[in-house]
N, C-alpha and C positions, 0 to 999 in steps of 0.2 A: 504494500500500500504506500502511496506517495505521502510526503509530508502534508500536502494540502488535503489529502483524503483523511489523514489522521485528525487534522484540525476540524474538518467538517463533522467527523464522527464524534469528537469531543463536544463540539458545540451542540449537536443534536441531543446528547445525553445530559449536558449541564444546564442548558437553557430552561427546560421544564422544571428542573429542581430549583433553580433560582427564582423562577416565576411563582413557584409554589411555596417558597420559604416563609415560614411563620416568624413572627417577632415575639420574643420572650423578654419582658421587662421585669426584672427582679428588684424589689424595693425592700431593703433591710432597714428597719426602723431603729429607734433609740433602744438601747439594751436596758438601761435603768440599773443594771447590776452585771458584774462580770459573768456570773453563771449563766445569765440569759443571753448575753452577747455571744458566748461560746456556742450555745445551742442554736441561736439564730444563724450564725455563720455556717454551722454544719448543715442546717436545713437549706440555706441558700446554695451551698456548694452542691448538694444533691440535685436541686433543680437545675443548676448551671450545667452539671454533667449530663443530665437527661436532655437538656436543650441542645447541647453540643452534639450529643449522640444522634439526636433527631434532625440535625441540620438546621436548627433555628438560628436566627440572628439574636444573640443574647446581649442584653443591655443591663448593667448593674448600677443601681443607685443606692448608696448607703455608705457606711464607714470605709473610706478609701476609694470609693467609687466616683465616677464622673460621667455625666451625660455626654454623648457624642458631640453635641454642639459646643461643649467647653473644652474639647480635646486640645485645641490650639490657642486657648485663651489663658491668660494669667489671672483672670478674675475668678475668684472663688465665690460661689453662691451657695445658699442653703439647699438641702435636699428637696424641700417643697418646690422651690423654683426649678430645680433640676428635673423633677417629675413633670411639672407643667410644660417645660420646654421640650422634653422628650416626647410627650404625648402630642404636642403641637407639631412636632417634626414628622410624625408618622403619617402615612397615607390615610386619608379619610375614607376613600372608596377603593376597595381592593378585595379580591377573593382570598388573599392571604390572611391567616388567622393572627390575631393580636392577643397574646397572653399577658396579663398583668397580675403579678403575684406579690402580695403584701405580707411580709414576715416581721412580726414584732408584737408590740403591745397596743391596746386600744383603750379609749376612755369614752364615757357617756355621762352627760350631765342631766339627763332626763328629757332633753330636747334635741341635742345634736351629738352624733357619734363622730369620733375622730380617730385617725391612725397616727401614732406617735412617731415622729421623725426626728432626726438630728436637726435641731433648729425648730422653726414653727411647725406645728402639726398640720395635717390635711384633713378636712372634714368630708363627710359623705356628700354634702351639697357641693363642695368645691370640685371633688373628683367627678361628680355627675355632670357639672358644667363643662369641665375639660373634655369629657368623653362625648358630650352631646353631638358634636359634628361628625363623629366617627360612625360610619354606616357599614364597615366591614365586619366580619365575624369577630366577636370579642368575648374572651373569658376573663373574668375578674375573680381571683381567689384571695380572700382576706382571711389570713390565718390568725388574726389577733383576737384578744379578748374584746368583748363589747362590740363585735363586728356585725351582729344581726341587723341593725338598722341600715347598713350599707346596701342590703339586698333590695329593699323597696325603692331606694334612691337610684340604683344603677340598672335595674331590670329593663329589658327592652327586647325588641324583635332581633333575632339572630344573636342573642347573648346568652352566655352561661355564667351564673353567679354562684359562688360557693362561699359560705361564711362559717367560721368555726363555732359561732354561737347563734342561738335563735333569737336573742334579744340583746339590747344594750346593757341589761342588768346582770348578765353573766360576765362579771368583770374580773374574775380570777384568771391567772395565767392559763392559757389554752394550750393543751398538748396535741390537739388535732393536727397542727402544722407539722409536727415531727413525723407522724405516721403518713401524712399525705406526701411529704417530700420523699419518703422511702418508697411509697407505692407507685408514684408517677412514672418511674423508669424501671419498675420491677415486673417482670413477666409473670411472677407468681401471683400477682393481683389480677391477672387476666381471667375473669370469671366465665366468659363465654368461649374461651379457648380458640380465639381467632388469631393468636400469635402476636397480640399487642394489647397494651393496657390503656383503656380509654380514661378520660377524666371522670366519667361516671363510675367506672370500676375502681379507680383510685380513691374516689370519694367514699364509696361503700366500704372498701377495705379499711381506710383510715378511720372512718366513723366507728366501725365495729372494734377495731384495735383500741380506740380511745375509750369506749365504754367498757371493754374488757379490763383495761388498766384500773379504772375506778372500782370495778367489782372485785378484782384481785387485791386491791389495797383497802377494801372495805370502806371506801369513801363515797359520799354522796356526789354524784356527777354534777359538776358546775359548768359544763359546756355541752351543747347539743347542736351539732353541725346541721346545716341546711343546704340544699341545692335547688336552684331555680333555673329552668331553661325554657319555660313556656310564656314568659313575659308578664306573669301576674304578680310577681314580687312577693309571693307567699312562701315559697320554698317547700321542699319535701324532706323529711328526715329519713335516714337510712333504713329504719325498721319498717318503713312502708313499702320496701322493695322485697321481692322474692327473685333471687338471681339478679338480672339486670333490668327487670320490669317492675314498675310500681303496681301494686295490687290494691292500694287504697288511694282515695283522693278526697279533697276537701268536700264538706257538706254542700257547698254551692254547686258542685258538679263541674268545676273548672277542668281544663285540660290537664292531663298527667305530665309530670316532669320526667326527665331522663332520656328522652329520645335523642335530642340534639347533643346532650353531653356524651352520649354513647358513641358519637361520631368524632369526637375530639380526641386525638391521640398525639401526644408530644413526640413519642418515639414510635414511629409507624413500623409495621411489619415489612419484610422485603417485598411481599406481594403488593402491599398498599403503596409503597414508595415507587414501585414500577408502574402504577396506574397513572395515566395522564391526569392533570388537575381538572381538566374540563369534564372527563368521564366521572371522576370521583365526585365532583359537585353535582352532576346529574344523578348519580347513584344515591347520594345523600338526600337530595330533594325527593326522589321517589320513595326512599325509605320513610321519610317523614309523612308523605302523603298516605302511604300504606298504614302507618301507625294511626294517623288521624281517621282514616276510613274504618279501621277496626274499633276505634272508640265510638263511632257512629252506628256500628252494626245493630245494636239493640233497637234503634229507632228507624231502621231502614227495612224496606221490603226485601225478602231473601233474594229474589231474582236480581233486583237492582244492586244489591250489595255484591253479589258474586260477579256480575257483569263489570262493575267498577274495579273490583279486585283483579279480575282477569286482565283488564286493560293495563293496569299498573305492573302486574307480573310479567306480561309480555314485554313491556318496555325495559324492565329489569333484565330480562333474558337477553335482549338486544345489547344492552350495555356489557353484560358478561361476555357476550360473543365478541364485541369490539375490543374488550380488554385482552381476550385470548389472541385475537388477531395482532394486537400491538406487541404481544409477548413473543410471537413467532419470529424466528430469525429471517 
């Protein structure tokens, strides 16, 4: 093969990967005490390793970190400004996923929840305003105490929100972030055995590990994690799931959580990485439509339900065939 041919081959394989590259923003907050700082650094390192393994663009804000916009500047700003600038610099419309992980402590005064940073803290309202223009897929994982109120403020279409607590009043140190950082890049947390660990699976794994810790220590649990991906801002606890599917829902009959989060994988399987981004997006859209259709089944005529399901399954089969064609030499 000529040198030109090699370059063409490399560009064909690299371009889709770059176009599909997610962004992982890791924010490590104020430690408050050395023992917490050591733990937070460990959690952040696990996330960073998973992001690098998954081919993400990793940005770290926290002790010793610096936002890309400041890389060539002698001006030192606080982490709140770094976070705001980093989010402002990210693409607002893109198929690429944006992951934002907050690791540290939180506070709640009865009205406003905040994440504690080195320097001025950032409130749920401020973070919501900074993310308002962003229409790309976004996952926000707040591993801090008193993180529950962030969910209602940040929820939205095409977003996954995870909080370590269900309310602002759960203000003790949250251990959920420890288990989540271990699970996100660990294949043993893969519940559906598809060769990769989704954000949903990591959430379920970490939630159960957290509750097990409290039980083994004979302590009253002071944190209860929630996940929201249907845009209602209510969230679903891990014990409402069986496997990777929610089997309980709120009394108002709202949509179930978990379907979108099951599609988010920071470290994708080899098969998933080989799938073109366009086909993956279409596959994910069809999976969500099938899930929504199944929720409507009790209210539909049987013939109408199976006709709609057949149409979606046929489209899924066409995507599977296209993926196989792409994989052939």
